[in-house]
C-alpha positions as CSV (number, residue, x, y, z in Angstrom):
1,M,69.6,241.1,-53.3
2,D,70.5,244.3,-53.1
3,V,73.4,245.2,-55.1
4,P,76.3,246.6,-53.7
5,P,77.1,250.7,-54.1
6,L,79.3,251.6,-56.8
7,I,82.6,253.5,-55.4
8,G,84.6,255.2,-57.8
9,V,88.0,256.1,-57.3
10,S,90.7,258.4,-58.7
11,T,93.7,257.2,-59.8
12,Y,97.7,258.0,-60.3
13,L,98.8,259.1,-64.0
14,E,102.5,257.6,-64.8
15,D,104.0,258.3,-67.7
16,E,106.4,254.9,-67.2
17,A,105.4,251.7,-65.2
18,G,106.7,248.6,-65.5
19,W,105.4,245.0,-65.7
20,G,106.6,242.2,-67.2
21,V,108.2,242.7,-70.0
22,W,106.5,246.4,-70.7
23,T,107.1,249.8,-69.7
24,M,104.7,252.4,-71.1
25,P,101.9,254.7,-69.1
26,A,99.7,253.4,-66.8
27,A,96.6,254.6,-64.7
28,L,97.4,253.1,-61.3
29,L,95.6,253.0,-57.7
30,P,97.2,251.2,-54.8
31,A,95.6,248.2,-54.1
32,G,94.9,248.9,-50.6
33,Y,91.8,251.5,-51.9
34,P,89.7,248.7,-53.9
35,A,90.3,246.4,-50.8
36,L,89.2,248.8,-48.2
37,V,86.1,249.5,-50.7
38,R,85.8,246.0,-51.1
39,A,85.7,245.5,-47.0
40,A,83.5,247.6,-47.0
41,G,81.1,246.6,-48.9
42,G,81.1,248.4,-52.2
43,L,82.1,247.6,-55.3
44,V,84.8,249.4,-57.2
45,A,85.5,251.7,-59.9
46,M,89.2,253.1,-61.2
47,L,88.4,256.6,-62.2
48,P,91.9,257.8,-64.5
49,P,92.2,261.4,-65.4
50,D,90.2,262.3,-68.6
51,A,89.0,265.3,-69.8
52,P,87.5,268.1,-66.8
53,E,84.1,268.4,-68.9
54,R,83.5,264.4,-68.6
55,A,83.5,264.7,-65.2
56,G,80.2,265.1,-64.9
57,A,78.9,262.3,-67.0
58,V,81.1,259.6,-65.1
59,V,80.0,260.4,-61.4
60,A,76.6,260.4,-62.8
61,R,77.2,256.7,-62.7
62,V,78.6,256.3,-59.3
63,D,77.0,256.0,-56.2
64,G,79.9,257.1,-54.1
65,L,83.4,259.1,-55.4
66,V,86.8,258.5,-53.4
67,I,89.4,261.3,-54.2
68,A,92.5,259.2,-53.6
69,G,95.9,260.2,-52.1
70,G,99.1,261.5,-54.2
71,P,101.0,264.9,-55.0
72,D,101.0,267.6,-53.6
73,V,98.4,270.1,-55.2
74,E,99.9,272.8,-57.2
75,P,99.8,276.2,-55.1
76,A,98.6,278.3,-57.6
77,R,95.3,276.8,-57.1
78,Y,94.9,278.6,-54.5
79,G,96.9,281.5,-55.2
80,A,100.1,280.6,-53.7
81,E,103.7,281.0,-54.8
82,R,105.3,277.4,-54.5
83,D,107.7,276.4,-51.4
84,P,110.8,275.0,-53.3
85,R,109.5,271.9,-50.9
86,T,106.7,270.9,-52.7
87,G,106.4,268.4,-55.1
88,P,106.2,268.5,-58.9
89,P,102.9,269.8,-60.3
90,A,100.7,267.5,-61.5
91,P,98.2,269.7,-63.8
92,A,96.2,267.0,-65.4
93,R,95.6,265.4,-62.2
94,D,94.6,268.4,-60.6
95,A,92.3,269.8,-63.6
96,W,90.3,265.8,-63.8
97,E,90.1,265.5,-59.8
98,L,88.9,269.1,-59.2
99,A,85.7,268.4,-61.4
100,L,84.9,265.7,-59.9
101,I,84.4,266.9,-56.3
102,D,82.2,270.1,-58.2
103,A,80.9,267.5,-60.1
104,A,80.0,265.1,-56.5
105,L,78.7,268.1,-54.9
106,S,77.0,269.2,-57.5
107,L,75.4,266.4,-58.1
108,G,74.9,265.6,-54.2
109,T,76.6,262.4,-54.4
110,P,78.6,261.2,-51.3
111,L,82.4,262.1,-51.6
112,L,85.5,261.2,-49.4
113,G,88.7,262.6,-49.6
114,I,92.4,260.5,-48.4
115,C,95.3,262.9,-48.0
116,R,95.2,264.6,-51.1
117,G,92.1,264.2,-52.2
118,M,90.8,266.2,-48.7
119,Q,93.6,269.0,-49.2
120,L,92.1,269.1,-53.0
121,L,88.4,269.1,-51.8
122,N,89.8,272.2,-49.4
123,V,91.2,273.5,-52.2
124,A,88.2,273.3,-54.4
125,L,85.6,275.8,-51.9
126,G,88.2,278.5,-51.9
127,G,90.6,277.4,-49.3
128,T,94.3,277.1,-48.6
129,L,97.4,274.4,-47.8
130,V,100.0,275.1,-45.8
131,Q,102.9,273.5,-47.9
132,H,105.1,272.0,-45.4
133,L,105.0,270.6,-42.1
134,D,107.3,267.6,-40.5
135,G,106.7,264.7,-38.5
136,H,103.8,263.4,-39.8
137,T,105.8,260.8,-42.4
138,G,107.5,257.4,-40.9
139,G,110.2,258.7,-43.1
140,T,110.9,258.9,-47.2
141,G,108.4,255.9,-48.5
142,V,107.2,255.1,-45.1
143,F,104.3,255.7,-43.6
144,G,104.2,256.3,-40.2
145,S,100.9,256.7,-37.5
146,H,100.0,259.1,-35.2
147,P,96.8,259.4,-33.1
148,V,93.9,261.4,-34.2
149,K,91.0,263.2,-32.2
150,P,86.9,263.3,-33.2
151,V,85.3,266.2,-33.0
152,P,82.1,265.7,-30.7
153,G,79.3,266.1,-33.0
154,S,80.7,265.5,-36.4
155,R,80.0,263.6,-39.3
156,Y,83.8,262.1,-38.5
157,A,82.9,261.1,-34.7
158,A,79.5,259.3,-36.1
159,A,81.6,256.8,-37.7
160,V,84.4,256.6,-35.3
161,P,83.6,258.0,-31.9
162,E,87.2,257.5,-29.8
163,E,90.8,259.2,-30.2
164,S,92.2,256.5,-32.3
165,V,95.7,256.0,-34.5
166,V,95.9,256.5,-37.8
167,P,98.9,255.7,-40.9
168,A,100.2,258.8,-42.3
169,Y,102.4,260.3,-45.0
170,H,101.8,263.7,-46.0
171,H,104.0,267.0,-45.4
172,Q,101.0,269.5,-46.0
173,C,97.9,270.1,-44.9
174,V,94.3,272.4,-44.4
175,D,94.9,276.2,-43.3
176,E,92.3,278.8,-44.6
177,L,89.3,276.1,-44.5
178,G,87.2,276.2,-47.5
179,R,83.4,277.9,-47.6
180,G,81.1,275.2,-45.8
181,L,83.5,273.1,-44.5
182,S,84.1,272.2,-40.5
183,V,86.8,270.4,-38.7
184,S,85.9,267.5,-37.5
185,A,89.6,265.7,-36.0
186,Q,92.9,267.1,-35.3
187,A,96.0,265.9,-34.2
188,D,98.3,266.5,-31.2
189,D,100.4,269.2,-32.5
190,G,96.8,270.8,-33.5
191,T,97.2,269.9,-37.4
192,V,93.3,269.4,-39.1
193,E,92.8,265.7,-39.8
194,A,89.2,265.7,-41.2
195,I,86.9,268.2,-43.0
196,E,83.5,268.1,-43.1
197,T,80.2,269.8,-44.7
198,A,76.9,270.1,-42.8
199,G,73.7,267.9,-44.2
200,E,73.5,266.9,-47.7
201,P,75.1,265.3,-49.9
202,W,77.7,263.1,-47.5
203,V,80.9,264.9,-47.9
204,L,84.3,263.9,-45.6
205,G,88.0,264.6,-46.0
206,V,90.3,262.7,-43.6
207,Q,94.4,263.6,-44.1
208,W,95.6,259.5,-43.0
209,H,95.5,256.7,-45.7
210,P,92.7,254.6,-44.1
211,E,93.5,252.1,-46.9
212,M,97.2,251.3,-45.2
213,G,94.9,250.0,-41.6
214,E,92.7,247.7,-40.6
215,D,89.7,249.8,-39.8
216,T,86.9,250.0,-42.2
217,R,85.0,252.7,-40.3
218,V,85.5,255.6,-42.7
219,M,85.1,253.6,-45.7
220,R,82.2,252.3,-44.8
221,A,80.2,255.4,-43.9
222,L,81.0,256.5,-47.4
223,V,79.7,252.9,-48.3
224,E,76.6,253.2,-46.3
225,A,75.7,257.1,-47.6
226,A,76.2,255.4,-51.0
227,A,73.9,252.7,-50.9
228,T,71.2,255.2,-49.4
229,R,71.7,257.4,-52.4
230,G,71.6,254.8,-54.6
231,R,68.2,253.1,-53.3
232,R,66.8,257.1,-53.5
233,W,67.3,256.8,-57.3
234,S,66.4,253.3,-58.3
235,G,63.4,253.3,-56.1
């Protein structure tokens, strides 16, 4: 029997997290991420921040990679001055996840960036971000929803060919596209909602949070690409 592909998912690293009688540093991942990977047919491995030079060894051991949502990317990473509305920096996570993305691109590992993960993918390839926009949340700590339209002929459109309503929570977005990236979905207000590369490896970023909804098609496309790669390596 075929073994499902192993999907590594980057995690949060929090200085203080509480459970039971304990409050201490913890590597965290919202439960929606592993639930979505499993629903799409994959196995899950959590990838907490580590030394960036270890990223290649980590990525070499997974069949696919998800860069999860989280804090704002440090503006210095894309040559911008900090907007007062940009959130606190997360330098260790930025460095780790940029190294994971570089390793995935180098090794040909299928990659899905979600929200921050899509923004970081764009930055990794030399792109820039809009540091603030309104209307893409349901309020502080509340997910909103809005429609996104696929670009015909894109990798994203192959997975989700019709306009769909997605769960969203972000106040930043892609501005100038990075090298080799193209837009594959947009919101009604013109916000870039998905970006991708052509050909191999399979690389896609989505601005919304599929782990907060019931549509598994984007994650299933990653899992299928990871399964194909895994079979190639094992065969």
